[in-house]
TORLUM-277221 format. One record per residue (C-alpha): residue number from 1; chain; x, y, z. Coordinates in steps of 0.25 Angstrom, whole numbers, plus 2048, in hexadecimal, padded with zeros to 3 digits. Example, Ala and Ser with C-alpha at 12.3 -4.5 7.8 and 13.67 -1.06 7.14 Angstrom:
<loti nr="1" kette="A" east="831" north="7EE" up="81F"/>
<loti nr="2" kette="A" east="837" north="7FC" up="81D"/>
END
This chain:
<loti nr="1" kette="A" east="800" north="800" up="800"/>
<loti nr="2" kette="A" east="806" north="80E" up="7FC"/>
<loti nr="3" kette="A" east="804" north="819" up="806"/>
<loti nr="4" kette="A" east="805" north="827" up="7FF"/>
<loti nr="5" kette="A" east="80A" north="833" up="807"/>
<loti nr="6" kette="A" east="801" north="83E" up="808"/>
<loti nr="7" kette="A" east="806" north="84C" up="807"/>
<loti nr="8" kette="A" east="801" north="85A" up="804"/>
<loti nr="9" kette="A" east="806" north="863" up="7F9"/>
<loti nr="10" kette="A" east="800" north="871" up="7F8"/>
<loti nr="11" kette="A" east="7F4" north="86C" up="800"/>
<loti nr="12" kette="A" east="7F2" north="860" up="7F6"/>
<loti nr="13" kette="A" east="7F3" north="852" up="7FC"/>
<loti nr="14" kette="A" east="7FC" north="849" up="7F4"/>
<loti nr="15" kette="A" east="7FE" north="83A" up="7F6"/>
<loti nr="16" kette="A" east="80D" north="836" up="7F3"/>
<loti nr="17" kette="A" east="80E" north="828" up="7EE"/>
<loti nr="18" kette="A" east="81A" north="81F" up="7F0"/>
<loti nr="19" kette="A" east="81B" north="81C" up="7E1"/>
<loti nr="20" kette="A" east="81F" north="82A" up="7DF"/>
<loti nr="21" kette="A" east="812" north="831" up="7DB"/>
<loti nr="22" kette="A" east="808" north="83B" up="7E2"/>
<loti nr="23" kette="A" east="7F9" north="83A" up="7E3"/>
<loti nr="24" kette="A" east="7F0" north="846" up="7E5"/>
<loti nr="25" kette="A" east="7E3" north="840" up="7EA"/>
<loti nr="26" kette="A" east="7DB" north="84D" up="7E9"/>
<loti nr="27" kette="A" east="7DD" north="84E" up="7DA"/>
<loti nr="28" kette="A" east="7DF" north="83F" up="7D8"/>
<loti nr="29" kette="A" east="7ED" north="842" up="7D1"/>
<loti nr="30" kette="A" east="7F9" north="839" up="7D1"/>
<loti nr="31" kette="A" east="806" north="840" up="7CF"/>
<loti nr="32" kette="A" east="813" north="83A" up="7C9"/>
<loti nr="33" kette="A" east="820" north="840" up="7C5"/>
<loti nr="34" kette="A" east="82C" north="83D" up="7BC"/>
<loti nr="35" kette="A" east="828" north="830" up="7B6"/>
<loti nr="36" kette="A" east="833" north="831" up="7AC"/>
<loti nr="37" kette="A" east="82D" north="826" up="7A3"/>
<loti nr="38" kette="A" east="836" north="820" up="799"/>
<loti nr="39" kette="A" east="843" north="824" up="7A1"/>
<loti nr="40" kette="A" east="848" north="816" up="79E"/>
<loti nr="41" kette="A" east="847" north="817" up="78F"/>
<loti nr="42" kette="A" east="84C" north="825" up="78F"/>
<loti nr="43" kette="A" east="859" north="820" up="796"/>
<loti nr="44" kette="A" east="85A" north="814" up="78C"/>
<loti nr="45" kette="A" east="85A" north="81E" up="780"/>
<loti nr="46" kette="A" east="867" north="824" up="786"/>
<loti nr="47" kette="A" east="86D" north="816" up="788"/>
<loti nr="48" kette="A" east="86A" north="815" up="797"/>
<loti nr="49" kette="A" east="862" north="808" up="798"/>
<loti nr="50" kette="A" east="857" north="807" up="7A3"/>
<loti nr="51" kette="A" east="84C" north="7FD" up="7A4"/>
<loti nr="52" kette="A" east="841" north="803" up="79B"/>
<loti nr="53" kette="A" east="836" north="800" up="7A5"/>
<loti nr="54" kette="A" east="835" north="80E" up="7AD"/>
<loti nr="55" kette="A" east="829" north="813" up="7A6"/>
<loti nr="56" kette="A" east="821" north="807" up="7A9"/>
<loti nr="57" kette="A" east="826" north="806" up="7B7"/>
<loti nr="58" kette="A" east="822" north="815" up="7B9"/>
<loti nr="59" kette="A" east="814" north="812" up="7B3"/>
<loti nr="60" kette="A" east="812" north="806" up="7BC"/>
<loti nr="61" kette="A" east="814" north="80F" up="7C8"/>
<loti nr="62" kette="A" east="80A" north="819" up="7C3"/>
<loti nr="63" kette="A" east="800" north="80E" up="7C0"/>
<loti nr="64" kette="A" east="801" north="80A" up="7CF"/>
<loti nr="65" kette="A" east="7FF" north="819" up="7D3"/>
<loti nr="66" kette="A" east="7F3" north="81A" up="7CB"/>
<loti nr="67" kette="A" east="7ED" north="80E" up="7D0"/>
<loti nr="68" kette="A" east="7EF" north="812" up="7DE"/>
<loti nr="69" kette="A" east="7EB" north="821" up="7DD"/>
<loti nr="70" kette="A" east="7E1" north="820" up="7D2"/>
<loti nr="71" kette="A" east="7E4" north="82F" up="7CD"/>
<loti nr="72" kette="A" east="7DB" north="837" up="7C4"/>
<loti nr="73" kette="A" east="7E7" north="83F" up="7C0"/>
<loti nr="74" kette="A" east="7F6" north="83C" up="7BE"/>
<loti nr="75" kette="A" east="801" north="846" up="7BD"/>
<loti nr="76" kette="A" east="80E" north="843" up="7B8"/>
<loti nr="77" kette="A" east="818" north="84E" up="7BC"/>
<loti nr="78" kette="A" east="821" north="84E" up="7B1"/>
<loti nr="79" kette="A" east="82D" north="846" up="7AC"/>
<loti nr="80" kette="A" east="823" north="83B" up="7A9"/>
<loti nr="81" kette="A" east="82D" north="837" up="79D"/>
<loti nr="82" kette="A" east="83C" north="837" up="79E"/>
<loti nr="83" kette="A" east="83D" north="83E" up="791"/>
<loti nr="84" kette="A" east="835" north="844" up="786"/>
<loti nr="85" kette="A" east="835" north="838" up="77E"/>
<loti nr="86" kette="A" east="831" north="82F" up="789"/>
<loti nr="87" kette="A" east="822" north="82E" up="785"/>
<loti nr="88" kette="A" east="826" north="829" up="778"/>
<loti nr="89" kette="A" east="82E" north="81D" up="77E"/>
<loti nr="90" kette="A" east="823" north="819" up="787"/>
<loti nr="91" kette="A" east="820" north="80A" up="786"/>
<loti nr="92" kette="A" east="812" north="806" up="781"/>
<loti nr="93" kette="A" east="80E" north="801" up="78F"/>
<loti nr="94" kette="A" east="812" north="80E" up="795"/>
<loti nr="95" kette="A" east="80A" north="816" up="78B"/>
<loti nr="96" kette="A" east="7FE" north="80D" up="78E"/>
<loti nr="97" kette="A" east="800" north="80F" up="79D"/>
<loti nr="98" kette="A" east="801" north="81E" up="79C"/>
<loti nr="99" kette="A" east="7F5" north="81F" up="793"/>
<loti nr="100" kette="A" east="7ED" north="817" up="79E"/>
<loti nr="101" kette="A" east="7F1" north="821" up="7A8"/>
<loti nr="102" kette="A" east="7ED" north="82D" up="7A0"/>
<loti nr="103" kette="A" east="7E0" north="827" up="79D"/>
<loti nr="104" kette="A" east="7DD" north="823" up="7AB"/>
<loti nr="105" kette="A" east="7E0" north="831" up="7B1"/>
<loti nr="106" kette="A" east="7E3" north="840" up="7AE"/>
<loti nr="107" kette="A" east="7F2" north="83F" up="7AB"/>
<loti nr="108" kette="A" east="7FA" north="84B" up="7AC"/>
<loti nr="109" kette="A" east="809" north="84C" up="7A6"/>
<loti nr="110" kette="A" east="811" north="857" up="7AC"/>
<loti nr="111" kette="A" east="81D" north="85A" up="7A3"/>
<loti nr="112" kette="A" east="82B" north="858" up="7A8"/>
<loti nr="113" kette="A" east="839" north="85C" up="7A4"/>
<loti nr="114" kette="A" east="83B" north="84E" up="79E"/>
<loti nr="115" kette="A" east="82D" north="84E" up="797"/>
<loti nr="116" kette="A" east="829" north="85C" up="793"/>
<loti nr="117" kette="A" east="821" north="857" up="788"/>
<loti nr="118" kette="A" east="818" north="84C" up="78C"/>
<loti nr="119" kette="A" east="811" north="847" up="780"/>
<loti nr="120" kette="A" east="802" north="849" up="77F"/>
<loti nr="121" kette="A" east="800" north="83A" up="77A"/>
<loti nr="122" kette="A" east="802" north="835" up="788"/>
<loti nr="123" kette="A" east="7F5" north="83C" up="78C"/>
<loti nr="124" kette="A" east="7F2" north="843" up="799"/>
<loti nr="125" kette="A" east="7F4" north="852" up="79B"/>
<loti nr="126" kette="A" east="802" north="858" up="799"/>
<loti nr="127" kette="A" east="807" north="865" up="7A0"/>
<loti nr="128" kette="A" east="813" north="86B" up="7A7"/>
<loti nr="129" kette="A" east="80B" north="86D" up="7B4"/>
<loti nr="130" kette="A" east="7FD" north="86C" up="7BA"/>
<loti nr="131" kette="A" east="7F7" north="872" up="7C6"/>
<loti nr="132" kette="A" east="7EC" north="86A" up="7CD"/>
<loti nr="133" kette="A" east="7E6" north="86F" up="7DA"/>
<loti nr="134" kette="A" east="7F1" north="873" up="7E4"/>
<loti nr="135" kette="A" east="7FC" north="86C" up="7DC"/>
<loti nr="136" kette="A" east="804" north="86F" up="7CF"/>
<loti nr="137" kette="A" east="80B" north="864" up="7C8"/>
<loti nr="138" kette="A" east="818" north="866" up="7C0"/>
<loti nr="139" kette="A" east="824" north="85F" up="7BD"/>
<loti nr="140" kette="A" east="82F" north="868" up="7C2"/>
<loti nr="141" kette="A" east="82D" north="86E" up="7CF"/>
<loti nr="142" kette="A" east="82E" north="87D" up="7D0"/>
<loti nr="143" kette="A" east="838" north="884" up="7DA"/>
<loti nr="144" kette="A" east="82D" north="88E" up="7DF"/>
<loti nr="145" kette="A" east="81E" north="890" up="7DE"/>
<loti nr="146" kette="A" east="81C" north="881" up="7DF"/>
<loti nr="147" kette="A" east="810" north="880" up="7E9"/>
<loti nr="148" kette="A" east="809" north="873" up="7E6"/>
<loti nr="149" kette="A" east="813" north="86F" up="7DC"/>
<loti nr="150" kette="A" east="814" north="860" up="7D9"/>
<loti nr="151" kette="A" east="820" north="85D" up="7D0"/>
<loti nr="152" kette="A" east="82A" north="853" up="7CC"/>
<loti nr="153" kette="A" east="837" north="854" up="7C5"/>
<loti nr="154" kette="A" east="841" north="853" up="7D0"/>
<loti nr="155" kette="A" east="840" north="844" up="7D3"/>
<loti nr="156" kette="A" east="841" north="846" up="7E2"/>
<loti nr="157" kette="A" east="847" north="83B" up="7EB"/>
<loti nr="158" kette="A" east="84D" north="839" up="7F9"/>
<loti nr="159" kette="A" east="855" north="830" up="801"/>
<loti nr="160" kette="A" east="84F" north="829" up="80D"/>
<loti nr="161" kette="A" east="855" north="820" up="817"/>
<loti nr="162" kette="A" east="84E" north="815" up="81F"/>
<loti nr="163" kette="A" east="854" north="80B" up="828"/>
<loti nr="164" kette="A" east="862" north="80F" up="823"/>
<loti nr="165" kette="A" east="85F" north="80E" up="814"/>
<loti nr="166" kette="A" east="85F" north="81A" up="80B"/>
<loti nr="167" kette="A" east="855" north="81A" up="7FF"/>
<loti nr="168" kette="A" east="854" north="824" up="7F4"/>
<loti nr="169" kette="A" east="845" north="826" up="7F1"/>
<loti nr="170" kette="A" east="83D" north="82F" up="7E8"/>
<loti nr="171" kette="A" east="834" north="839" up="7EF"/>
<loti nr="172" kette="A" east="82A" north="844" up="7EF"/>
<loti nr="173" kette="A" east="82E" north="851" up="7F4"/>
<loti nr="174" kette="A" east="824" north="85B" up="7FA"/>
<loti nr="175" kette="A" east="823" north="867" up="804"/>
<loti nr="176" kette="A" east="814" north="868" up="804"/>
<loti nr="177" kette="A" east="814" north="872" up="7F9"/>
<loti nr="178" kette="A" east="819" north="86B" up="7ED"/>
<loti nr="179" kette="A" east="81D" north="85C" up="7EA"/>
<loti nr="180" kette="A" east="828" north="857" up="7E1"/>
<loti nr="181" kette="A" east="825" north="849" up="7DC"/>
<loti nr="182" kette="A" east="82F" north="83D" up="7DB"/>
<loti nr="183" kette="A" east="832" north="837" up="7CE"/>
<loti nr="184" kette="A" east="829" north="82C" up="7CA"/>
<loti nr="185" kette="A" east="830" north="825" up="7BE"/>
<loti nr="186" kette="A" east="837" north="818" up="7C0"/>
<loti nr="187" kette="A" east="845" north="81D" up="7BB"/>
<loti nr="188" kette="A" east="845" north="82B" up="7C2"/>
<loti nr="189" kette="A" east="850" north="82F" up="7CB"/>
<loti nr="190" kette="A" east="84F" north="839" up="7D7"/>
<loti nr="191" kette="A" east="854" north="846" up="7DC"/>
<loti nr="192" kette="A" east="857" north="847" up="7EB"/>
<loti nr="193" kette="A" east="84E" north="850" up="7F3"/>
<loti nr="194" kette="A" east="85B" north="856" up="7F8"/>
<loti nr="195" kette="A" east="85E" north="85C" up="7EB"/>
<loti nr="196" kette="A" east="85D" north="86B" up="7E9"/>
<loti nr="197" kette="A" east="851" north="86A" up="7E0"/>
<loti nr="198" kette="A" east="849" north="866" up="7EB"/>
<loti nr="199" kette="A" east="84E" north="871" up="7F5"/>
<loti nr="200" kette="A" east="84A" north="87B" up="7EA"/>
<loti nr="201" kette="A" east="83C" north="876" up="7EB"/>
<loti nr="202" kette="A" east="83A" north="873" up="7FA"/>
<loti nr="203" kette="A" east="846" north="878" up="802"/>
<loti nr="204" kette="A" east="846" north="86E" up="80E"/>
<loti nr="205" kette="A" east="837" north="86F" up="810"/>
<loti nr="206" kette="A" east="832" north="862" up="80A"/>
<loti nr="207" kette="A" east="830" north="853" up="80C"/>
<loti nr="208" kette="A" east="835" north="848" up="802"/>
<loti nr="209" kette="A" east="82B" north="83C" up="801"/>
<loti nr="210" kette="A" east="833" north="830" up="7FD"/>
<loti nr="211" kette="A" east="82D" north="824" up="7F6"/>
<loti nr="212" kette="A" east="82C" north="817" up="7FE"/>
<loti nr="213" kette="A" east="827" north="80A" up="7F9"/>
<loti nr="214" kette="A" east="819" north="80C" up="7FD"/>
<loti nr="215" kette="A" east="819" north="81A" up="804"/>
<loti nr="216" kette="A" east="81F" north="828" up="803"/>
<loti nr="217" kette="A" east="828" north="82D" up="80E"/>
<loti nr="218" kette="A" east="82B" north="83B" up="813"/>
<loti nr="219" kette="A" east="83A" north="83A" up="814"/>
<loti nr="220" kette="A" east="841" north="848" up="812"/>
<loti nr="221" kette="A" east="840" north="857" up="813"/>
<loti nr="222" kette="A" east="83D" north="861" up="81F"/>
<loti nr="223" kette="A" east="831" north="85B" up="826"/>
<loti nr="224" kette="A" east="830" north="867" up="82F"/>
<loti nr="225" kette="A" east="82E" north="870" up="823"/>
<loti nr="226" kette="A" east="825" north="867" up="81B"/>
<loti nr="227" kette="A" east="81C" north="863" up="827"/>
<loti nr="228" kette="A" east="815" north="870" up="826"/>
<loti nr="229" kette="A" east="812" north="86D" up="817"/>
<loti nr="230" kette="A" east="80E" north="85E" up="817"/>
<loti nr="231" kette="A" east="803" north="857" up="81E"/>
<loti nr="232" kette="A" east="806" north="84D" up="829"/>
<loti nr="233" kette="A" east="800" north="842" up="81F"/>
<loti nr="234" kette="A" east="80C" north="844" up="816"/>
<loti nr="235" kette="A" east="815" north="83D" up="821"/>
<loti nr="236" kette="A" east="817" north="82E" up="820"/>
<loti nr="237" kette="A" east="810" north="826" up="82B"/>
<loti nr="238" kette="A" east="81D" north="81F" up="82E"/>
<loti nr="239" kette="A" east="82A" north="826" up="831"/>
<loti nr="240" kette="A" east="830" north="82C" up="825"/>
<loti nr="241" kette="A" east="83D" north="827" up="820"/>
<loti nr="242" kette="A" east="849" north="830" up="823"/>
<loti nr="243" kette="A" east="850" north="837" up="818"/>
<loti nr="244" kette="A" east="85F" north="838" up="816"/>
<loti nr="245" kette="A" east="85D" north="844" up="80D"/>
<loti nr="246" kette="A" east="85B" north="852" up="812"/>
<loti nr="247" kette="A" east="857" north="85C" up="808"/>
END
C-alpha cells in the first residue's frame, strides 16, 4: 500500500506519490515532470548503447499512477522527450499507450528545454505554461515572483542516511509557496539540493521530500523556517530519515 505525503503549496493541497508524481485532489490532476522519453535511443544514436526500454518502463509507472489516482487531467511538466526527434522514435507500443492516456484524460504537455516543439499529433494541449486555481505550471522555475509555481527541470535529489547506510534519492522540494518536482524518467539523473540552483530559489527555507519504496519522507531543509508554511500533515507519521546533506 502506497502512502502519499500531503503538503500545502500556496494554499492548495497536493499528495506526493512515492513513484515521483504529485496529485492535486481538488482538480483531479496528476503531475509528472521530466519524463525524458527516448533518452536511451538518443544516446544510442551517439554510440553510447543503453538498453532501449526506458520509455516503456516510464510509461508503465505512469499507468500505475493513473490506476491509483484516476485523474481527470494529467500535466507533463516539460522535457517529456529527451530531444526534439524523440517523438518520431517512439515504438508503436509507446505510441499506443500515450494515445490511450490522451483519450482517457485531459492531457497537457508543457514545453521544456529538451522538447520546445511537442508535435500536435501526440494529442492533448501543448503550452509553455498554464495557471489553474492557485497554481501555475511551467518547466523551468523562476527565480522570483513564483508564488504557487509547480516546476521541474532541476531533477532534485538528496542523500539520506539510515542505519549507517547512505542513499541518494530523487526528491520533491518545497517551501510551501512553490514546488520543484523530481525527474520521473527511467534514465534521468539528479542535482543535489545543496546546489546553488536551489539556494537561489529557496534559500534555506524548504523541505526535501525523498522518494522511498512506498512512501515519501521529509528529510532535509530548515524545519523551523518551513514549519510556518507547511501543515503538520506534511510530516511523516514515523521519524524522518536523517540527511547527510545540508543546503
